[in-house]
C-alpha positions in Angstrom: 12.6 3.5 -5.2 15.5 1.6 -6.6 15.8 1.2 -10.4 16.8 -1.9 -12.3 16.9 -0.7 -15.9 13.5 1.0 -15.4 12.0 4.0 -13.8 8.7 5.5 -12.6 7.3 8.6 -14.2 7.0 11.6 -11.9 3.2 11.0 -11.6 3.7 7.3 -10.7 6.3 8.1 -8.1 4.0 10.8 -6.6 1.1 8.2 -6.5 3.3 5.6 -4.7 4.4 8.2 -2.2 0.8 9.2 -1.7 -0.1 5.6 -1.0 2.7 5.1 1.5 1.7 8.2 3.4 -2.0 7.4 3.5 -3.7 6.1 6.6 -3.1 2.4 7.0 -6.4 0.9 8.4 -5.0 -2.4 9.7 -3.4 -3.0 13.1 0.3 -2.7 13.9 1.3 0.3 11.7 -0.2 3.7 10.9 1.2 4.1 7.4 2.7 1.7 4.8 6.0 3.6 4.9 6.5 2.2 8.4 7.2 -1.2 6.8 10.5 0.2 5.5 11.7 0.7 9.1 10.1 -2.5 10.5 11.2 -5.0 7.9 13.8 -3.2 5.7 11.6 -3.9 2.6 13.0 -2.4 -0.6 11.0 -1.4 -3.6 12.6 -2.0 -7.0 11.3 -0.9 -10.4 12.6 -3.4 -12.9 12.5 -4.2 -16.6 11.9 -7.7 -18.1 15.7 -8.4 -18.3 15.9 -8.0 -14.6 12.8 -10.1 -14.1 14.4 -12.9 -16.1 17.6 -12.7 -13.9 15.5 -12.8 -10.7 13.7 -16.0 -11.9 16.9 -17.7 -13.2 18.6 -17.0 -9.9 15.7 -18.3 -7.9 15.6 -21.6 -9.9 19.3 -22.1 -9.1 18.8 -21.3 -5.4 15.8 -23.7 -5.2 17.9 -26.6 -6.5 20.7 -25.8 -3.9 18.1 -25.4 -1.1 16.5 -28.7 -1.8 19.7 -30.5 -1.3 20.4 -28.5 1.9 17.0 -29.1 3.4 17.1 -32.8 2.5 20.4 -33.3 4.3 19.3 -31.3 7.4 15.9 -32.9 7.7 17.4 -36.4 7.6 19.0 -35.6 11.0 15.8 -34.7 12.7 14.2 -37.8 14.1 11.0 -36.1 15.3 10.1 -33.7 12.4 12.5 -34.8 9.7 10.1 -36.6 7.3 7.5 -33.9 7.6 10.0 -31.1 7.0 11.4 -32.9 4.0 7.9 -33.5 2.5 6.6 -30.0 3.0 9.8 -28.4 1.8 10.0 -30.6 -1.3 6.4 -29.6 -2.1 6.9 -25.9 -1.6 10.2 -25.8 -3.5 8.8 -27.8 -6.4 5.8 -25.4 -6.7 8.1 -22.4 -6.7 10.5 -23.9 -9.3 7.8 -24.8 -11.7 6.1 -21.4 -11.2 9.4 -19.6 -12.0 10.0 -21.8 -15.1 6.4 -21.0 -16.3 7.2 -17.3 -16.0 10.2 -17.7 -18.2 8.2 -19.4 -20.9 7.2 -16.9 -23.6 3.6 -18.3 -23.4 3.5 -18.1 -19.6 1.6 -15.6 -17.5 2.7 -11.9 -17.4 4.1 -11.0 -14.0 3.3 -7.4 -12.9 4.9 -7.5 -9.4 6.6 -9.9 -7.0 7.3 -9.9 -3.2 10.5 -11.8 -2.3 10.3 -12.9 1.3 13.2 -14.0 3.5 12.9 -17.8 3.7 12.9 -20.7 1.3 12.8 -19.2 -2.2 15.0 -16.2 -1.5 17.0 -17.6 1.3 18.5 -15.0 3.6 17.6 -12.2 1.2 16.2 -8.9 2.4 12.5 -8.6 1.6 11.9 -6.8 -1.7 8.9 -5.6 -3.6 9.4 -5.7 -7.4 7.4 -3.7 -9.8 7.9 -4.9 -13.4 7.5 -1.8 -15.4 7.6 -3.3 -18.9 4.8 -5.8 -18.1 2.7 -3.1 -16.2 2.9 -0.8 -19.2 2.0 -3.5 -21.6 -0.9 -4.6 -19.4 -2.2 -1.1 -19.1 -2.0 -0.5 -22.9 -3.7 -3.8 -23.8 -6.5 -3.4 -21.2 -6.9 0.4 -21.9 -6.6 1.4 -18.3 -4.6 4.0 -16.4 -1.0 3.0 -16.3 -0.4 4.9 -13.0 -3.3 3.1 -11.4 -1.8 -0.3 -12.3 1.5 0.7 -10.7 -0.5 1.8 -7.6 -2.6 -1.3 -7.0 0.2 -3.7 -7.8 2.4 -1.8 -5.3 -0.2 -2.1 -2.6 -0.8 -5.8 -3.3 2.9 -6.6 -2.9 3.2 -4.4 0.2 0.4 -6.3 1.8 2.6 -9.4 1.6 5.3 -7.4 3.4 2.7 -6.3 6.0 1.7 -9.9 6.7 5.5 -10.7 7.2 6.1 -7.8 9.5 5.3 -9.2 12.9 5.5 -12.8 14.1 6.4 -15.0 11.1 10.0 -13.9 10.5 9.4 -14.2 6.7 7.9 -17.7 6.5 5.4 -18.0 3.7 1.9 -18.8 4.8 -0.4 -21.1 2.7 0.0 -19.3 -0.6 -3.6 -19.4 -1.9 -4.9 -17.8 1.3 -2.1 -15.2 1.3 -2.8 -14.2 -2.3 -6.5 -13.9 -1.6 -5.8 -11.7 1.4 -3.2 -9.6 -0.4 -5.8 -8.7 -3.0 -8.5 -8.3 -0.3 -6.2 -6.1 1.8 -5.3 -4.0 -1.3 -8.9 -3.4 -2.2 -9.9 -2.6 1.4 -6.9 -0.2 1.8 -7.9 1.7 -1.4 -11.5 1.8 -0.3 -10.7 3.2 3.1 -8.6 5.9 1.6 -10.8 6.5 -1.5 -11.2 10.2 -0.8 -7.5 10.8 -0.8 -6.5 8.6 -3.8 -7.3 8.9 -7.5 -11.0 8.5 -8.1 -10.7 5.7 -10.6 -8.0 3.7 -8.7 -10.5 1.5 -6.8 -12.6 0.7 -10.0 -9.5 -0.2 -11.9 -8.2 -2.4 -9.1 -11.6 -4.2 -8.7 -11.8 -4.8 -12.4 -8.3 -6.3 -12.4 -9.0 -8.7 -9.4 -12.5 -9.7 -10.5 -11.1 -10.6 -14.0 -9.3 -13.5 -12.3 -12.4 -15.2 -10.8 -13.1 -17.4 -13.8 -9.8 -18.0 -15.7 -7.7 -17.9 -12.4 -5.6 -18.0 -10.5 -8.8 -18.3 -8.6 -7.2 -17.4 -5.2 -6.7 -13.9 -6.5 -10.3 -13.6 -7.6 -11.4 -14.9 -4.2 -9.9 -11.6 -2.8 -12.5 -9.7 -4.8 -15.3 -12.0 -3.5 -14.2 -11.3 0.1 -14.2 -7.6 -0.7 -17.7 -7.8 -2.3 -19.4 -9.9 0.4 -18.0 -7.6 3.2 -19.4 -4.5 1.4 -16.0 -2.9 0.8 -13.7 -4.7 3.2 -13.7 -5.8 6.9 -10.7 -4.5 8.7 -11.2 -7.0 11.6 -11.0 -9.9 9.2 -7.7 -8.7 7.8 -6.3 -8.1 11.3 -7.3 -11.7 12.2 -5.6 -13.1 9.1 -2.4 -11.1 9.9 -2.3 -12.5 13.5 -3.1 -16.1 12.6 -1.9 -16.9 9.1 1.8 -17.7 9.8 1.6 -19.2 13.3 0.8 -22.7 12.0 3.1 -25.5 13.2 5.6 -23.0 14.6 8.0 -25.7 15.9 8.1 -27.3 12.5 8.9 -23.9 10.9 11.7 -23.3 13.5 13.2 -26.7 12.8 
């Protein structure tokens, strides 16, 4: 795990290693550590200063990308207008989200997955764990700090898993992806419950369920999926992985 002005404790590093080496119940890979070889995903433990730099850099990149995509789409007679409209919408949402995170009154970010296209153009996929925010969250919510590192790590790695096969790093419809990242995370823990800390699943469920009312509701929907499938349906997650990023493939390529 790479460090950006922050580090894991020995128990936290041991837990993340235990998670990566646990049996992965979904199709395509046998353990989460295989994602390192398949996608080159890096895990970075960072402080709030590094988080601010990541967000500031992304806002700058978004502004540059908008100009680039606008110029390129204007040359495409068949798909140009649609590429422009969809790209404008995605980049606008990402920029306003990043600006909100930089606001002192904005939401507290525990983790982040930077995928290859659009927001982090041509960057290698990276899972960020924001140590300052995780520790503050654990303290204020009186929960096990190691467990928070654990379930945030699994959530972000589920994004990397959904990126690992057909979609070449293109982001799917974000509300669906966030729900399925939470759903996959809870299902993964449940399927490995006998090999992981006994209170990890309870802490993760409490965290996700807490978002049902105040939002973002798509995260809470991940808990609803877990609940109504009585602890997670592997086939449903496999189906999402196969289908989620194959929408309008020709538009994506263009």
